[in-house]
N, C-alpha and C positions, 0 to 999 in steps of 0.2 A: 504492499502501500504506498509504503514512502517513496517508494520509487516512482510511481505513479503522479503525485502529487509534486516529486521534484522535475518532472516531465513538465506539465504545467507550467512551474514555476521557471524551467529556462524559456518555455515557449515564450510564456505572456514577457518576461523579462522583469519579471514583478521584483518586489523588496517584500520585507515582513510576511511573508507566506507563512501562514496558520494552516501547519496537517491537523486535518480533523476528518470523520467520515460521515457520511450519511445514509440513512438506510432510502433506495430508491426504487425504480419500476424494476432495474437490474440484478438487484440484490444493494451490497456496501457498493457504495461509490462514493469518491473523494471529495470532500466539498473544501475550496478552497478561495481565502481571503487575503488579498492583497492590498498594500498601501502605495498605488499611482498613480502617475498624470492624469491631470481628464484626458489629454489628447488620446489615451490610449482605451479608452472606454469604449470602443468598439472592440479590440482587440479581445478585453476581457470577456465581453460576451460572448465571443466566439469560443474561446478558451474553456468557459465553463460549462459548454456544450462537448459533447464527447462523440469520437469515433468506435467502434469496437478493433481490438487491436488487429485482428486478422486482414481488415481492408487494408491497413498501413503494412501489414508482412506480404500483404498477397501481390501490392503493388511493389514493394521491395522484389520480389521474389520474378515479377513480372520482368523488372528493370535487369536485373540481371541474368534471366533467359535470355533475353532480346540483346542485349549491349555487351553481355562479358563485364568482366570484372575491371574494367578500363572505363566501358562506357556509364557502370554503375558509379566511379569513381568523378566523373565528368558531371555526374546529376549532384552529388553529394557534396563536392567543391562549393555548390551555387547556393547550398543550405546555411544558415547561419550555425555558427559553432554548438549552440544548444541544440539546436534542431536535428545538426546528424547527428549527439550525440542520445539523444531522444530516439531516435528511431533506430539505431544500432540495437538499443534496449527493447523493444517492441516484442511484446507477447502476444500469442494472437488470443489469448482468453481475456486481456487489459482491456482497459477504457482510456483512451486518452482525448487530448483535447482537439477539438475537430480542427482547428486551423495548422496542428502538424500535417493532417493529410492533404491539406490544400497547400503546405508550400512546399510538401515532397512534389505533388502535380505539378506547382510551376516551376521547379527544378526540372521534373522531367520532360517540362513542354519547352523551356528553353533548352536546352541540351539537345534534343532528337526528335524534334517536329521540324523537320527540311523542308514539309510543305507547306507551312503555316497557317493549316487549316484544324490543327489540333487533332488530327487523327493518330496522334500516340499516344492522347487520354483519353480517348474513345477506346482504344485496343486494350490500355491497360485495365479500364472499367469491364469490358469483357472479359479478361483475364481473371479479375476479380471476382465475379460472379459466377466463374466456371469453377472456381477453387473454392465459393461457398456455398455453392449448390449441392447438397448430398447426395447419395443412392437414394435414398427416401424423398428427397424432393422430385429427382430427376423422375420415378417414378409415379410422381402427382402429376409432373408436369406432361407428361404424356398422355392425361386423360384430361387436360383443362385447355385453354384457348387464351390468346392475349387477351380478349378484352378479362375475362373470369382471375388471367392474375393481376392486372391492372386494381379492379375492384379490390384486390387483396394486399393492393400497394403497402397502405398502411403498416399492415401486418408484417409485411416482407422486410419494410425499412425498418420500423425498431429494432430492428435484430443487429441492424447496425448503427444506427441514430439514436442519440436522444434527446433531440428536437426535429422538430416538422413534422406537418401532418400533412395527410393527403385526402383529396376530394377528385373521385372518377366519375365521368358523365359517359356514359356507352352511347354512339351516335348511331350506329350499325351493327352488324355481326360482324364486322371487317374494320371498322373504326374506332375510337375513345380518345377523351382526353383527360389527363391528370394533372392537376395543379396542389403544388407541393407550398404550405403557408407554414410561416415560425420558422424556420430554418434556420440554424446560426449562421448560415453562408450566403452571402449573397454578390456574384460576379460571374463571368460570362464563362470563365474555365471550367468552371466547378460544373455550372450546369453543362456544359458541353461530357463530364465524366458522367452525371447523371444521364444522358440521353444515352450514352453510349452502355452505359448500365440497360438502360429499357431496352433497347434493339437486341441485346444479346440474351434478354428474357425471353422477348418474341420468340428468337428463333431456337429457346430450348422448348418452347411450347408446340413448336412446329409451322410456326407464322412462315410462311414465303413470301420473301420480297417484302419486307417489314420495312416499314421507314417512321423516323419521329422528327418532329418539328418543336425548335422551343419556340414558341409565338411569343410570349411573354415572360419580363425578366426585371426582377427587382432591381438588379442591376442599372436597369434602362428605367427607370420610375414607377413601373408597374405592382402592384399591392402584392402581388405573387407572382410566383413562377408554375408558368403553364406549356404542360408539352401535350404535343397531338398525335396520333399514330394510327398510321394504316397499315395493314396487311392482307393480303391473300391467302 
């Protein structure tokens, strides 16, 4: 537990961190309080929201398998020393500040996105969901469809994040839209990661030629992020 608190402190750059725990929806979770300048308030809000360590570990594994040790080093060189040390110590069962995952995706994009369209971030998302989906889930997905999976987006989401709630609308048998509200991160690059996550989920349930558009974004001033999907 102290390691998780230390991770949060390193990422936030905070001082006077009080190490304690709280009982939350995922069991015992870190409760972090710190004295920081007001200009860091947005960063603190993100750091007080968590991502499952498996997401960080899987993204790290994707970078190593795709680009090797040298390519991984290029990514970590772009991280702040505290974030770099935190990522190296991540375990799959822990919960960590969500901005740590955001920073890792930004570094990956800067180091290896040759096309400038964030494709490498969407590939990382697809790899992450591949690792996350167990054999039992795969059997379940065989009898599902993309709309059904989207309708249960919040059930899936809370396995990996402790902020954000999804509302889903089915339009037809081959189209739907999902809106995520109150998620700690509001920026286009992380939304591309979420879009890649959705596309791979569609494929896992047998969708043909899936498409997902990010039609609204809090980073552009919208009230929530909205993703619209179509498939065959």
